[in-house]
N, C-alpha and C positions, 0 to 999 in steps of 0.2 A: 750212778749206774743207769737209772732210768733215762736221763737226758742223753747219755751215750747210745742207749738202745734206740731211742726215738730218732736220733741223728742217723744211726746206721740204717734203720728201716726207711727213713725219709730219703736217704741216698740211693737206695736200691728199689724202692717202690715206684709204681706208676710208669715204668719204662716200657717201651715197645719191646716185646719178646717174641721169639719165634714160636710157632705152633708146638714144636718139639719141647721147648723150654716150658711152655704153659702146660702141656700134657704131663711132663715130668713133675712139675710143681703140684699139679692136681693129684697125681698118684701119690706123691709124698704126703700131701695133706690127708688123703684117704687113709694111709697107713697110720699117721699120727692120730687122727681124730676118730677113726673107726676101729682101730686095733689097740694102739698103745694107751691112749687116754682112757677108753672104757676099762681096760685091764687095770690100770693104776687106780682109777676112781672106784672100780668094783672092789679091789682089794682093800682100799681105805674105807669104803662104805661098809663092807663086811666086818672089818676090824672094829669100826665104831659101833655097829649094831651089836656085835658079840660082846664088846666091853660094857655096853649098856644093858645087856641081857634082854634084848627085845625079841620075843618069840616071833617067828615068821616062817612062811613057806612061799615058794615061788608062785607067781600069779601070771599065767600066760595071757589071760584076758587083759589085765592091767598093762602087761608088757606090750601087747599088740596095740592096745588103745593109745599108747604113748609113742611107740616106735613109728607107727604109720604116719601120724601128723608130723613127727619130727623129721622123718625122711622127706615128706612132701615139702616142708619149709627148706630143708637143706638143698634138695634138688632144684627147687624153684629159684632159690638164691644163687646157687652156683651157675645155673643156666642163664640167669639174668646178668651176673657178672661177666660170663663168657660172651653172650650175645650183645649186650648193651655197652659194657665197660671194656670189652676186649681183653679181659684178664681173668684171674682166678682169685679165690680167697687167700691164697698163700702170698705173703708180702713180696716175695721175690718176683712174682708175676702178677701183681695186683692190677686192677683196672686202671686204664690211663685217664679215664674221666670219672667224675663223681657220679655214682649210680644212685638215683633217687626214684626209680620206677620199680614195678613188680612188687615184691615183698618189702623192698626198701622204702616204698611210699608209706608204709604203715608202721615200721619199726626200723631203727638204725642198725639193729643187730639181729636180723632174722636167722643168720647162721648160728649164732650163739643160742637163740631160742630153740631152733631145730635140734642142735646138738644136745642141749640140756634135756629136751623131751626124749630124744633117742636114748640118752644115758638112763633116764628114769625108767624107760621101758625095758632096756636090757637088764638093769639091776633087778627090776621087779620080776621079770620072767625067769632069770637064772638063779636068783638068791632069795628075793622077797621084796615086798613093797618098801619096807624100812631101808633096805640097802639101796633100792631105786631112788627113794627120796634123798638119802645121803649123797648119792651120786649126782642127782639133780642139783642139790644145794651147793655141793663142792664145785660142780661145773659152772654154775651161775656166779659164784663168788670169785673163782679163779679167772673166769672170762671177764668179769667186770673189772678186776684189778688190771688185767692186760688192756682192756678197751679204754679205761679211764687214764691209765698211766702211760700207755704207748700209742695206741691206735688213734685216739682222738687228737692227740698232740701232733702226730704225723700228718693226719688229714688236714689239720689247720695250717700246717706248714705248706702242704701241697695245694690246697684249694681255698685257703683264706676265707673271705666273706661268703663265698658260695657254700662252704661247709658250715660256717657259723649260722647262716640263714636256715639251712637244712636241719641242723641240730636244734635250733629254736622251735621249729614247727613239727618235728617228728619225734615220737616216743623213743626212749632208749631201748626198751626190751618188749614191753607188752604191745601187741599190734592194736593201734588205735587209728581212727581217721586223722589225717594231717590237720594241724591247726593252721588257721589263716595268718598271713602276715609273718 
């Protein structure tokens, strides 16, 4: 199944798309990652915390302290994809070139980092810090499974050595200065 998914994504990714298709892809990504995913992760996180009987109360301060940097990473990444790569984070309208500038200079997955911080903040503000942490961890784990199982393989197919070199010098998730060579 993963190899079929990789082949499917590779067939459809990186193609020139109209502005309308890119905007539609971006809007669908907003619905998935700002509405559906936090809802599902919030329900799962709340269920886990309830089962573990962890007492908690919402923390608006923790929420804002995490949502704001999460949104900054997300918006910076999306605008870099749009302006430099001429695409969106959605595979159907992904960048036509390998994007290694902006936040992608410091981490290969600034969108996942931003989304995970956003989920941490949303969960913390609406349910409690334990739910936020559960959402953060679930987001990172599920995102890593997708990135390692599909996205990295698809990028190797499309960009070959260029991606291999980028992967070697750039951190997977934690923003770090790029390594030389």
